C-alpha positions in Angstrom: 10.1 12.0 -3.7 7.2 9.9 -4.5 6.6 7.2 -7.2 3.1 6.9 -8.9 1.8 3.6 -9.3 -1.3 2.3 -11.5 -3.0 -0.9 -11.2 -6.3 -2.6 -11.3 -8.1 -4.5 -8.3 -10.6 -7.2 -8.9 -14.1 -6.5 -8.2 -14.0 -8.5 -5.2 -11.1 -7.0 -3.9 -12.4 -3.5 -4.6 -15.5 -4.7 -2.4 -13.1 -5.5 0.4 -11.2 -2.3 0.2 -14.6 -0.2 0.7 -15.8 -2.5 3.1 -12.7 -2.1 5.3 -12.7 1.6 4.5 -16.3 2.0 6.0 -15.6 -0.3 9.0 -12.5 1.8 9.9 -14.4 5.0 9.5 -12.1 6.4 6.9 -15.2 8.0 4.9 -13.1 11.3 4.4 -10.5 9.2 2.2 -11.1 8.3 -1.5 -10.6 4.5 -2.3 -7.2 5.5 -3.7 -6.0 7.2 -0.7 -7.2 4.5 1.7 -5.5 1.8 -0.7 -2.3 3.7 -0.6 -2.4 3.8 3.4 -3.2 0.1 3.5 -0.1 -0.7 1.1 2.2 1.6 3.0 1.3 0.0 6.2 1.5 -3.7 4.9 5.1 -2.6 3.1 6.3 -1.3 6.5 5.1 -4.4 8.4 6.9 -6.8 5.9 10.1 -4.5 5.7 10.3 -2.2 8.5 13.9 -1.1 7.7 14.7 0.8 4.5 16.5 -1.7 2.2 20.1 -0.8 1.2 21.6 -2.1 -1.8 25.1 -3.6 -2.2 27.5 -2.8 -5.0 25.7 -4.8 -7.6 22.3 -3.1 -6.9 20.9 -6.0 -5.1 18.6 -5.3 -2.2 20.0 -6.2 1.2 17.1 -6.6 3.9 
């Protein structure tokens, strides 16, 4: 299952995104695809295990 997110980046962050995309040679990806890869990688780095919830719905890391 997937969840759709929609958000805006500042002009400065958009420039950073496309600069990194170019430097990493990911020219076959769209800006959105590359941004998704970056976000997924960062989320995994910050939280490598899939979080669980307790009986109250609070996340347990």
